[in-house]
N, C-alpha and C positions, 0 to 999 in steps of 0.2 A: 424431517430435517437430516439431508444424507451429508457425512462430512468426514474427511480423515479423521485420525485420534490425536491429532497436536495441539500442545498447548498452547493456545491463545497469544501468551509470552514469548514463544519460539515462531510464530508460525502469522503472517498477516492472512491469509484465508480464515484460520481458523479466528482469529481475533474478528474478522468483518462476520463471518458466522453466526458468534456469539452477542455482536450489537444488532443483526439482523432477526434473531430469535427473539431478542429483549423487547428489540420495536416492534415486531410483528405481536408479541403477545399484550404489550400495551395497547393494542387495537381491537384486543379480545380474539386474535385468533388462537386456535388451539395449536401449539407447535413441541411436537416431540422428537427432541435430536437421536438421532442413531449414526454412531460411531462404523465407519469399515476402515479394516487394514487392508492390505494389499493382496492377500494370499484368497485362493478360492475358497476354503475354508471358511474366511471370514464374510466373506461376500455371500456364502449360504447362508451362514446365521444371520447377516442382517437382512438378507431376503427373509428368512422365517419371522424374524421379528417383526417385519414391517407387514407381512400379509396378516400378523396376528392383533395387529395396530387397526387394521383396518380401516387406512386413512382414504381422503378424498383425493389428497393429490402428494406426490411423491415429490420433494424438491433436492437434487442433488448438487452440493457446490463440488466443481469439477476443477481441481489443477492436479496433472500429475506428483508434482510434488507432495501433494496432500495424502495421495495416496501410496507413494513410496516409489514410483515411477512404475505402478503394478497397472497393466490393463485390463486386469479382471474387474474393478469395480463396473466395467463397459459393458457386462452381459446382465446388469441389473434390470432394466428394461424386460428381461426376458424372463425372468424370477419375480418380480412384484404384480400383482394386480391390482393397479392402480394409475391413473393417467400420470406422465412424468414430465417433470420442469427441470431443466438443464440449467444452470449457470457456469459459465465458461470464463474463469480468471486467467488462465494461461493456454496462448493457443499459436499456433503457426510455426513452432520450431522443433517437434520432436516426432515420433512415430514408433509404434510399438508394435512389433519389433522394428528397431531403426533399421536393418539391414536389408530391409525389403526395399528395392528400387521404388522411388518414385512413379515410375509409370505404370506399375503392377499396381502400386496404393491406388490410383486414377480409376484403374479400372474396377478396383474391388468397392471403392466408395461408391461408381454408378450402380452398385448392388447393394448398396446402404450400409456398409461398414465403414466407419472413420479413422483414419490411422490415428488420429490421436485419443480419442475418446470411445472407440469400436462402436455400441450400439447405442451409447448414449445421447447423442445430438440427432443421428437421424430416425431415432423410436419416440425421442420426446415431443410432448403435445405442443411447448414452447422453450424457445429457448431463447438465455436472458445474455447481456455482456455487459461488462463495465466502461470499455472503452470501443472509441470508432475504428482502431487498427483489427482489434479482432472482430468486431462487425463486418467489416470490408471482407477480412479471410473468409469467415462463416459461410457470408454470398457466393463468392466466388467457388470457394470449395466444396460446398455443400447444398448450394441454392436453397438457404434456410435465409428467412426472415428474422434476425435475432432482435430484440426487445433491448433496447440501449438503456441500462438504469443506473446511472451514475454514481461513483463512491461517494462516501461523507467523510467527514470527518473519524480518523480514528481514536483521537481524544476529544472529547467536547468539551467547549468552555465550562467547565466548575464552578467557577466565580474566584476572582483575586484572591490569593491569601496575602498578609503583608510582605510585602516586597523585599523590608528588608531583612525579617525573619527566614524568609524562601534562602534568599541570597547568602546570608550565615550558616544556614544549615548545610548549603553545600560547597561551601570555602570560599564562595565570591567577593570579592570587595564590595562594598559598600557603594562606592563611587563611580564603581567599572561602567563602562558602557559596553554592555554585553550580546555577541551575538551567539546565537542559539542555531546549532544544528537536532532536530530529531529524528528519531527512525533508527531501525539495525542498522549496526555498524559495522558494514561489509564494505570491501574492495573497491566495490562498484560506487560506492555513495562520493566518494572523491573528499574524503576527508582532509587526507592528509595534504591536496590543493587548499583547502581552508586555513589549514596553519602555516603554511607560507603566506598565504594574504595576509595574515595576521604579524608574520612577522616583517611583511613588506612595509605594511602600515605603522607598526609601532616602530621601524627605524624611521619613518617620517615624522615622529614625534607625537604620536598619539598614543601615548603612554598610560592611558586609562583603557585601552581596548580587552577585551577579555573574550575567550573562546568558549561555549559550554556545549560540551557533547553530551546529549542527551539521549539513551539506549543502550540495548545490549548487545553482545555480539553473538552468542550463541543462537542457531536458529536451525531450520529446517535445511536453509541453502549452506549454512556454515556449521560444522558437528562442532562440540565442544572443545576436541583438541586441533583444529583447524581455526576456531575461535581463538582459542587462547595464544595461539603463535601468532595469527592474525595482531591481536591487541599488543603482543609485544612489539611486532614489526611496526605498528602505527605509533606507540608511544616512543620507539627509537626514531622514526621520524620527525615527530615531533620535537623530541632533543636534538635531533639536527638541526632544525631550522631556529633554534635558541629560543623558544617561547615556553618550554615546557611550566614553567611558573604560571604563565598566564591562560592556560587550559585545563579546566575541569572534566574529567571523563567520567559519570555519574554511575555507566553500568545501566542495567534493566530496573526502572521505578514505577510502582504502583500509578495506576490513572490520573489519580489525586493528585499525587506528587509532580506528575509530568505537566499536568495543568497550572500548577502553581509555579513551575521551571519556566514555562512557556511567558505566563504575566511578570514573570521578574526580568525578561530579556527585552533589550531594546530593539534589537532585527533579529531577522530568521536569515539561515542560508542554506540551499538544496544542491551543492555540488555535484550532483550525479555526472558519472561519466559518460552516461546515452542521453544525459539531457533530460532536465524536468518536466512532468507534464502534471496533468490531473488526475491520473491513475493515482499518484500516492496520496496516501491517506495521511501520512504525517506532514505534507505540505500543506490539505485543506484545513491541516489540524493546527497550523502557524495561522493562517485566514482566519481560522474561528476566535482565534486570541486578539485579531487586531495586530499582527505584528506585519511592519513593511518587510519586504521578503526579498532575496536576491537567489534567482535560478541559474543553471546553465541551459544554455537552447537545446533543445532538441532537433532531431530531423527526421522528419519535418516537424516544425514546431508547434507546441500547442496552440491552438487558436484563443484559448480563454486566457494564457499568459501572454501579455501585451505588456511590452519594455515601456515604461514612464505610467501606467496606466494599472495595470492588477499587480504589476511585479518590475525590478528592474532585472535586466538580462545579460549573465557574462556569456558574449557571445562565442566563448571559444571554451570548451573542456579540458579537463587536466590541465590547467595553467593557471597557476597561484597570480599571475600578475593580472589575468582578467577579470578573477575575481575582486583582488584588491581595488583593480578601477571599478567594479560594480558596487562595491562596498562603498566607496570612497565618495562617489555620487550621492548615496543614501545619506552619511555622515553629515556630508557638508550640505545639506541642503532640508532643512526640516518640512518645506513647504511639499518637497518629492514625496518625503517620508509619509504625509499626512496621505497625499492622492494614493500612493500606491496601494495603503493599509488600506484605505476605504474601497479600492476597489478589488482587493482581493477578499475583502470583508463580503461585499455583495456577491461575489463568486463561489464562495463557500455559504453563502443563505441559501442560496437555492439546493444545495445538496445536505439536508439534513436528515436524520434517520426517519423522520415521522413522512418526510415528502418519500423514502427510498420505502418503507413500508406502506404506504398508500398506493404507490405503482406495484409493487409485489400483491398487494390485494386485488388489484384490476387484475392481473395475469391469473392470477388461482381462481377468481369470477368465471373469467371466459372459459379457461379448462374445463370447470366446476359444470360451465353449462353446456361446452360440447359433449363433456361425458355423460 
């Protein structure tokens, strides 16, 4: 299992890979992780190690950010002596090098070198992806038929902890109505607009409402200095909204504590500035914990996120008032809360790590058979 060298606490692809390795090992597969940095020397060292292991299948978890936006892992198919499987986590928005015109890339791609993955996708015995958008782009650009393997919750339900104890530990009032956001806290996650919605709802007299923000700021996408600056900016925006004492920001928490925090909440909200989809393992984690959930609408909308059925949709992104209205619908309607919580749980139930491991084993078996 070839991956970048990132810490799962700082990178979603690394976290996915860690869960996948554990799930495959539980089925009896022998899986050996091999980390690759972006330099040519690191790729050569990884290839030597892979050849020494003599694997039946080499599976690359591809995302440009995971390899430091270096294209060199794209030559691995020419250096290892085993059939290759590639999972494409990010696709359709970059090229290496970026200055080459699109018409040149199109000509090169007809000769078996992909602008984003170099030789990985063209030389793979099987290509996997986690969402329909990437699947469509791969079909159109590279004429491949990827296997669609959906994501699973990045924090499964680890069992409820005593709710009052969890709230006390987090500094959340025991009688509060808690709205939780979970995930990396980045500018594109729209948390500032959730704080604006909180301020609007509290001004209406909902004085028990409390926002719990669970997740770290530092990641591959937001290095430590930028994360520190954004955290200060976000806390300033929360204070300017007048709700600083009604917002708890936890920072990164271990998986067990995240699960306990989700169990201690009443609602979840994902106000992503590009709209929410089931590509989000954090959203699926909220579903796994039975939380009625508010999302912002993506363009195009995710077909599994149906307003009033699996979620409540705020139709406008970057809009505190739109989020406030969506939250108000859930807060005012216990029957709706129960209905969308059940609908979300049903979406999440089809996306277990056991199911995902089974899909991977089917792909591996097919690749082994053809080899």
